[in-house]
C-alpha positions as CSV (number, residue, x, y, z in Angstrom):
1,M,-29.8,188.2,-65.0
2,D,-29.0,191.1,-62.6
3,W,-28.5,194.0,-65.0
4,F,-27.4,196.3,-62.3
5,K,-24.3,194.2,-61.6
6,E,-23.6,193.9,-65.3
7,W,-23.7,197.6,-66.2
8,K,-20.0,198.2,-65.5
9,P,-18.6,195.5,-67.9
10,L,-21.3,196.6,-70.5
11,A,-20.2,200.2,-70.2
12,A,-16.6,199.2,-70.6
13,I,-17.3,197.2,-73.7
14,V,-19.4,200.1,-75.2
15,A,-16.6,202.6,-74.4
16,V,-13.9,200.4,-76.1
17,F,-16.2,199.9,-79.1
18,I,-16.8,203.6,-79.6
19,A,-13.1,204.3,-79.2
20,C,-12.2,201.7,-81.8
21,Y,-15.0,202.9,-84.1
22,Y,-13.8,206.5,-84.2
23,L,-10.0,205.7,-83.8
24,P,-8.2,208.4,-85.9
25,V,-5.8,206.0,-87.5
26,N,-4.9,208.2,-90.4
27,W,-4.3,211.2,-88.2
28,L,-2.2,209.1,-85.8
29,Q,-0.2,207.7,-88.7
30,Q,0.7,211.1,-90.0
31,S,1.2,212.8,-86.6
32,Q,4.6,213.2,-85.1
33,R,2.9,213.9,-81.7
34,V,2.1,210.2,-81.1
35,E,5.8,209.3,-81.5
36,N,6.8,212.2,-79.3
37,A,4.3,211.1,-76.6
38,L,5.8,207.6,-76.5
39,W,9.3,209.0,-76.1
40,E,8.1,211.4,-73.5
41,A,6.6,208.5,-71.5
42,L,10.0,206.7,-71.6
43,H,12.0,209.9,-70.7
44,L,9.7,210.6,-67.7
45,V,10.0,207.0,-66.4
46,K,13.8,207.2,-66.8
47,W,13.9,210.6,-65.0
48,Y,11.6,209.3,-62.3
49,A,13.7,206.2,-61.7
50,Q,16.9,208.3,-61.5
51,E,15.6,211.1,-59.3
52,H,13.0,209.5,-57.0
53,V,13.0,205.8,-56.6
54,L,16.4,205.4,-54.8
55,L,16.4,208.5,-52.7
56,C,12.7,209.0,-52.1
57,L,10.8,205.8,-52.3
58,V,13.3,203.3,-50.9
59,P,13.6,205.2,-47.5
60,A,9.8,205.8,-47.5
61,F,9.2,202.1,-48.0
62,F,11.5,201.2,-45.0
63,I,9.7,203.8,-42.9
64,A,6.3,202.5,-43.9
65,G,7.4,198.9,-43.1
66,A,8.7,200.1,-39.7
67,V,5.4,201.7,-38.9
68,G,3.7,198.4,-39.6
69,V,6.0,196.5,-37.3
70,F,7.3,198.7,-34.6
71,V,4.3,201.0,-34.0
72,S,1.4,199.2,-32.3
73,Q,-2.0,199.4,-33.8
74,A,-3.3,200.6,-30.5
75,A,-0.8,203.5,-30.6
76,V,-1.9,204.6,-34.0
77,M,-5.6,204.4,-33.0
78,K,-4.8,206.4,-29.9
79,Y,-3.2,209.4,-31.7
80,L,-4.7,209.2,-35.2
81,G,-7.7,206.9,-34.9
82,P,-11.4,207.9,-34.9
83,K,-11.4,208.3,-31.2
84,A,-8.3,210.4,-31.0
85,N,-8.3,214.0,-29.9
86,K,-9.3,215.8,-33.0
87,I,-7.1,218.9,-32.5
88,L,-4.0,216.7,-31.9
89,A,-4.8,214.3,-34.8
90,Y,-5.5,216.9,-37.4
91,G,-2.9,219.2,-36.1
92,V,-0.1,216.6,-36.5
93,A,-1.4,215.4,-39.8
94,S,-1.9,218.8,-41.4
95,V,1.7,220.1,-40.7
96,S,3.6,216.9,-41.4
97,G,4.6,218.0,-44.8
98,S,6.8,220.8,-43.4
99,I,9.0,218.1,-41.9
100,L,8.8,215.4,-44.6
101,A,9.2,217.5,-47.8
102,V,8.2,214.7,-50.1
103,C,6.3,214.4,-53.4
104,S,2.9,213.0,-54.1
105,C,4.3,209.5,-54.7
106,T,6.8,209.3,-51.8
107,I,4.0,210.0,-49.3
108,L,2.1,206.9,-50.5
109,P,3.9,204.2,-48.5
110,L,3.8,206.3,-45.4
111,F,0.0,206.9,-45.9
112,A,-0.6,203.2,-46.6
113,G,1.3,202.3,-43.4
114,I,-0.6,204.4,-41.0
115,Y,-4.0,203.8,-42.7
116,R,-3.7,200.0,-42.6
117,M,-2.6,200.3,-38.9
118,G,-6.0,201.8,-38.1
119,A,-5.5,205.6,-38.4
120,G,-8.9,207.4,-38.9
121,L,-9.8,208.2,-42.5
122,G,-9.9,211.9,-41.7
123,P,-6.4,212.3,-40.2
124,A,-5.0,209.8,-42.7
125,S,-6.4,211.9,-45.6
126,A,-5.1,215.1,-44.0
127,F,-1.7,213.5,-43.8
128,L,-2.0,212.3,-47.4
129,Y,-2.7,215.8,-48.7
130,S,-0.3,217.7,-46.4
131,G,2.8,215.5,-47.0
132,P,3.6,216.9,-50.4
133,A,1.6,220.1,-50.2
134,I,3.0,221.7,-47.1
135,N,6.7,221.5,-48.1
136,I,8.4,224.4,-46.4
137,L,11.1,224.5,-49.1
138,A,8.6,224.7,-51.9
139,I,6.6,227.4,-50.1
140,V,9.8,229.5,-49.6
141,L,10.7,229.0,-53.3
142,T,7.2,230.0,-54.3
143,A,7.4,233.2,-52.3
144,A,10.9,234.0,-53.8
145,V,10.0,233.3,-57.4
146,L,6.2,234.0,-57.7
147,G,6.0,236.6,-54.9
148,P,5.2,236.7,-51.2
149,Q,1.4,236.9,-51.7
150,M,1.5,233.6,-53.6
151,G,3.8,232.0,-51.1
152,I,1.6,232.9,-48.1
153,A,-1.6,231.9,-50.0
154,R,-0.1,228.5,-50.8
155,A,1.0,227.9,-47.2
156,V,-2.3,229.0,-45.6
157,G,-4.4,227.2,-48.3
158,A,-2.5,223.9,-48.0
159,I,-2.9,223.8,-44.2
160,V,-6.6,224.7,-44.3
161,F,-7.1,222.2,-47.2
162,A,-5.5,219.4,-45.2
163,V,-7.8,219.9,-42.2
164,V,-11.0,220.5,-44.2
165,I,-10.4,217.6,-46.6
166,G,-9.8,215.3,-43.6
167,L,-13.0,216.5,-41.9
168,F,-15.1,216.0,-45.0
169,M,-13.6,212.5,-45.6
170,H,-14.6,211.6,-42.0
171,F,-18.1,213.0,-42.5
172,F,-18.8,211.3,-45.8
173,F,-17.6,207.9,-44.4
174,R,-18.6,208.3,-40.8
175,R,-20.3,204.9,-40.6
176,E,-17.1,203.1,-41.3
177,E,-15.3,205.4,-38.9
178,M,-17.8,204.4,-36.2
179,A,-17.0,200.7,-36.8
180,K,-13.3,201.6,-36.3
181,M,-14.1,203.3,-33.0
182,E,-15.9,200.2,-31.8
183,A,-12.9,198.0,-32.8
184,A,-10.5,200.4,-31.0
185,A,-12.6,200.2,-27.9
186,A,-12.3,196.4,-27.8
187,M,-8.6,196.4,-28.5
188,P,-6.4,195.4,-25.5
189,E,-3.4,197.5,-24.5
190,P,-0.4,195.9,-26.2
191,D,3.0,195.1,-24.6
192,V,5.6,197.7,-25.6
193,P,8.9,196.1,-26.4
194,R,10.9,199.3,-26.1
195,P,10.1,202.8,-24.6
196,L,8.7,205.6,-26.7
197,W,11.9,207.7,-26.7
198,Q,13.8,204.9,-28.4
199,N,11.1,204.6,-31.1
200,V,11.2,208.4,-31.6
201,L,15.0,208.3,-32.2
202,Y,14.7,205.3,-34.4
203,F,12.1,206.8,-36.7
204,G,13.8,210.2,-36.5
205,S,17.0,208.8,-37.9
206,M,15.1,207.3,-40.9
207,V,13.1,210.5,-41.5
208,G,16.4,212.4,-41.4
209,I,17.8,210.2,-44.1
210,L,14.7,210.7,-46.3
211,V,14.6,214.5,-45.7
212,F,18.3,215.4,-46.1
213,A,19.0,213.0,-49.0
214,N,16.3,214.9,-51.0
215,W,17.0,218.4,-49.8
216,G,16.9,220.7,-52.8
217,S,19.0,223.7,-53.6
218,S,17.7,227.1,-52.5
219,A,17.0,230.0,-54.9
220,E,19.4,232.1,-52.7
221,A,23.2,231.6,-52.9
222,Q,23.4,232.2,-49.1
223,G,21.3,231.4,-46.1
224,L,20.3,228.5,-43.9
225,W,18.5,226.4,-46.6
226,Q,21.5,226.6,-49.0
227,A,23.9,225.7,-46.2
228,I,21.9,222.6,-45.4
229,Y,21.9,221.7,-49.1
230,Q,25.6,222.0,-49.3
231,A,25.9,219.7,-46.2
232,K,23.0,217.4,-47.2
233,W,25.1,214.3,-47.6
234,I,27.1,214.8,-44.4
235,L,23.8,215.2,-42.6
236,T,22.4,212.1,-44.4
237,G,25.5,210.1,-43.3
238,L,25.1,211.2,-39.7
239,C,21.5,210.1,-39.7
240,A,22.6,206.7,-41.2
241,L,25.3,206.3,-38.5
242,A,22.6,207.0,-35.9
243,L,20.3,204.4,-37.4
244,A,23.2,201.9,-37.4
245,A,24.0,202.5,-33.8
246,I,20.3,202.2,-32.8
247,L,20.0,198.9,-34.6
248,V,23.0,197.5,-32.8
249,A,22.0,198.9,-29.4
250,W,18.3,198.3,-29.3
251,F,17.5,195.7,-32.1
252,N,20.2,193.1,-31.3
253,V,22.0,193.5,-34.6
254,G,25.6,192.1,-34.2
255,K,28.4,194.6,-34.3
256,W,30.4,192.5,-36.8
257,R,27.4,192.1,-39.1
258,M,26.8,195.9,-39.0
259,L,30.5,196.5,-39.7
260,I,30.5,194.2,-42.7
261,V,27.5,195.8,-44.4
262,S,28.7,199.3,-43.5
263,L,32.2,198.9,-44.9
264,P,31.1,199.2,-48.6
265,V,29.1,202.3,-47.8
266,A,32.1,204.0,-46.2
267,I,34.5,203.0,-49.0
268,L,32.1,204.4,-51.7
269,A,31.5,207.6,-49.7
270,F,35.2,208.4,-49.4
271,A,36.4,207.0,-52.7
272,L,33.6,208.5,-54.8
273,P,32.3,211.6,-53.0
274,Q,31.1,213.1,-56.4
275,H,28.6,210.2,-56.6
276,P,27.0,210.0,-53.2
277,S,24.0,208.0,-54.6
278,L,26.3,205.0,-54.9
279,A,27.0,205.0,-51.1
280,F,23.3,205.5,-50.6
281,V,22.4,202.4,-52.7
282,A,25.1,200.4,-50.8
283,G,23.5,201.4,-47.5
284,A,20.0,200.4,-48.7
285,V,21.3,197.0,-49.9
286,G,23.1,196.6,-46.5
287,L,20.0,197.4,-44.6
288,S,18.0,195.0,-46.7
289,I,20.5,192.2,-46.0
290,L,20.4,192.9,-42.3
291,T,16.7,193.0,-42.0
292,A,16.0,190.1,-44.4
293,S,17.8,187.5,-42.2
294,E,17.0,186.3,-38.7
295,N,19.5,187.4,-36.1
296,G,18.2,186.3,-32.7
297,D,15.6,189.1,-32.4
298,G,12.6,186.8,-32.6
299,G,12.0,187.7,-36.3
300,E,11.3,191.4,-35.6
301,L,13.7,192.7,-38.2
302,S,12.8,190.1,-40.7
303,E,9.1,191.1,-40.3
304,W,10.3,194.7,-41.0
305,F,11.8,193.7,-44.3
306,S,8.8,191.6,-45.3
307,T,6.4,194.5,-44.6
308,T,8.7,196.9,-46.5
309,W,8.8,194.5,-49.5
310,D,5.1,194.0,-49.4
311,F,4.5,197.8,-49.7
312,A,7.1,198.0,-52.5
313,K,5.7,195.2,-54.7
314,K,2.2,196.6,-54.4
315,I,3.0,200.3,-55.0
316,L,5.9,200.3,-57.5
317,P,4.1,198.7,-60.5
318,L,1.2,201.2,-60.1
319,L,3.6,204.1,-60.0
320,F,5.4,202.8,-63.0
321,F,2.3,202.6,-65.2
322,G,1.0,205.9,-63.8
323,V,4.2,207.8,-64.7
324,L,4.2,206.2,-68.2
325,I,0.7,207.5,-68.8
326,A,1.3,210.9,-67.3
327,G,4.4,211.3,-69.5
328,A,2.5,210.2,-72.7
329,L,-0.3,212.7,-72.0
330,L,1.5,215.8,-70.7
331,G,5.2,215.1,-71.3
332,R,8.0,216.6,-69.2
333,P,8.5,220.3,-68.5
334,D,9.3,222.1,-71.8
335,H,8.4,219.0,-73.8
336,E,5.0,218.0,-75.2
337,G,3.0,214.8,-75.0
338,L,-0.3,214.0,-76.6
339,I,-1.9,217.1,-75.1
340,P,-0.3,220.3,-76.6
341,S,1.1,222.7,-74.0
342,G,-0.4,225.6,-75.9
343,W,-3.9,224.2,-75.2
344,V,-3.1,224.3,-71.5
345,A,-1.6,227.8,-71.5
346,G,-4.6,229.1,-73.5
347,L,-7.2,227.6,-71.1
348,V,-5.8,229.0,-67.9
349,G,-5.8,232.7,-68.7
350,G,-7.9,235.1,-66.6
351,N,-9.8,234.1,-63.5
352,S,-13.0,232.4,-64.8
353,L,-14.5,229.3,-63.2
354,E,-13.4,227.3,-66.3
355,A,-9.8,228.5,-66.1
356,N,-9.5,227.6,-62.4
357,L,-11.3,224.3,-62.8
358,F,-9.1,223.4,-65.7
359,A,-5.9,224.3,-63.8
360,S,-7.1,222.2,-60.8
361,V,-7.8,219.1,-63.0
362,V,-4.6,219.4,-65.0
363,G,-2.6,219.9,-61.7
364,A,-4.4,216.9,-60.1
365,F,-3.4,214.5,-63.0
366,M,0.0,215.8,-63.9
367,Y,3.0,214.6,-62.0
368,F,5.1,217.2,-60.2
369,A,8.4,216.3,-58.5
370,T,9.2,218.2,-55.4
371,L,9.9,221.9,-56.2
372,T,9.4,221.5,-60.0
373,E,6.0,223.0,-59.9
374,V,7.4,226.5,-59.3
375,P,9.5,226.9,-62.5
376,I,6.7,225.2,-64.5
377,L,4.2,227.8,-63.1
378,Q,6.6,230.6,-63.8
379,G,6.6,229.7,-67.4
380,L,2.8,229.3,-67.6
381,I,2.3,232.7,-65.9
382,G,4.7,234.2,-68.5
383,A,2.5,232.7,-71.1
384,G,-0.6,234.4,-69.7
385,M,-1.8,232.2,-66.9
386,G,-4.0,234.1,-64.3
387,K,-3.0,234.3,-60.6
388,G,-6.2,232.4,-59.6
389,P,-5.5,229.4,-61.8
390,A,-1.8,229.5,-60.7
391,L,-2.8,229.1,-57.1
392,A,-5.3,226.4,-58.0
393,L,-2.6,224.4,-59.7
394,L,-0.3,224.9,-56.8
395,L,-2.8,223.6,-54.3
396,A,-4.0,220.6,-56.5
397,G,-0.8,219.7,-58.3
398,P,1.9,218.7,-55.8
399,A,-0.6,216.7,-53.6
400,L,-2.1,214.6,-56.5
401,S,-1.0,212.9,-59.7
402,L,-2.2,210.1,-61.8
403,P,0.3,207.6,-60.3
404,N,-0.7,208.8,-56.9
405,M,-4.4,208.2,-57.6
406,L,-3.8,204.6,-58.8
407,V,-2.0,203.8,-55.5
408,I,-4.6,205.5,-53.3
409,R,-7.3,203.5,-54.9
410,S,-5.5,200.3,-54.1
411,V,-5.2,201.3,-50.5
412,M,-8.6,202.8,-49.6
413,G,-10.9,201.8,-52.6
414,T,-12.5,203.6,-55.5
415,K,-15.2,205.5,-53.7
416,K,-12.9,207.1,-51.1
417,T,-10.4,207.9,-53.8
418,L,-12.9,209.6,-56.0
419,V,-14.2,211.7,-53.1
420,F,-10.7,212.6,-52.0
421,V,-9.7,213.7,-55.6
422,A,-13.0,215.6,-56.0
423,L,-12.5,217.5,-52.7
424,V,-9.0,218.6,-53.7
425,I,-10.1,219.7,-57.2
426,V,-13.2,221.6,-55.9
427,M,-11.4,223.3,-53.1
428,A,-8.5,224.3,-55.3
429,T,-10.9,225.7,-57.8
430,V,-12.7,227.8,-55.2
431,S,-9.5,229.0,-53.7
432,G,-8.2,230.1,-57.1
433,L,-11.4,232.0,-57.8
434,I,-11.2,233.8,-54.4
435,Y,-7.5,234.6,-54.8
436,G,-7.9,235.8,-58.3
437,A,-10.8,238.1,-57.4
438,L,-8.7,239.6,-54.5
439,F,-5.3,239.8,-56.1
440,G,-5.7,239.1,-59.8
């Protein structure tokens, strides 16, 4: 018997046995906390479904599916692959979040799309971190609520993190990257069905829908950000109209078919303007109907739908279970799960190594929706959290979460996921220590 191959199941059996042996049944039976944790898990799942699945994940899945179909593998390899110009590849990947403004879960379909198309591990990892971390709205809100120093430190730290994490991931797995380079060298130049500018407008319309539909309110009553927020659904509708026109003009979608699926969207938008999500859902259903059926385009749109659905069915179950577990352990803001919030607040005071490490680890496993990390941190700072641990949580929290980790593992494997998570936690801890020593 090869004992080396059997140690994993043996370790799992031993761990389960020890957990059962010491299971605190009496304490659990008497504790209200367990019941609260179960309710918190369900509340968080409900909140996540209402706030993020329709407006965030559905557009992200369609964009990821489009990347898999309409962006050639050779093009991805050229700009983001192992042989790509490093300044261009890491530059684009590290600032992508300022455009996308998405959370740690919404970035996953986009990351999976470019990674499976052949993007280098370094640029793909930089993109994975930067997507939720370098959110210009969140950085502005951080500066307004927590002070300019914290806002600047978050912005600079996130951009540097993205590049450094990408470079380390490339270094640690450089043998696999060399194999990708050899594969890219042997790849023939593909036929391009439509010019680059058409693809840019096509993807731009979908990114516009994703960004504007999820645009959050600004802390200021006046200004550009608040003006965009007030007009977010008008801008979302304009991007949707642009996408419809592009599909008719360049993807051979019949005008009557487009008119039929667009009619319910227009009716709901004008009849129920106070419920814009209903029109959004109708648009998503209409796009699904259009792309799921053949329409004389050689199956290109049907392939788009199939690729989109493939991402959705693989990622959504992992996100569901991840959100359940995160809710049970940590609860929602101002609500407690199994882990008492008092423990967290008590362990992140001062600027010690332990406080910064603990803040990084908690931030990495806790789920933060876009912009929610700022008011949560405001409460923790009021409860005695140090400035260093606050920055550590800001740099680790929005970019990672337990649901996020489960999906990353399904895309690039356990070893790469562990290295990626470890890099984020270590760098967040070090950054917190430095910031706390300078400004604490």
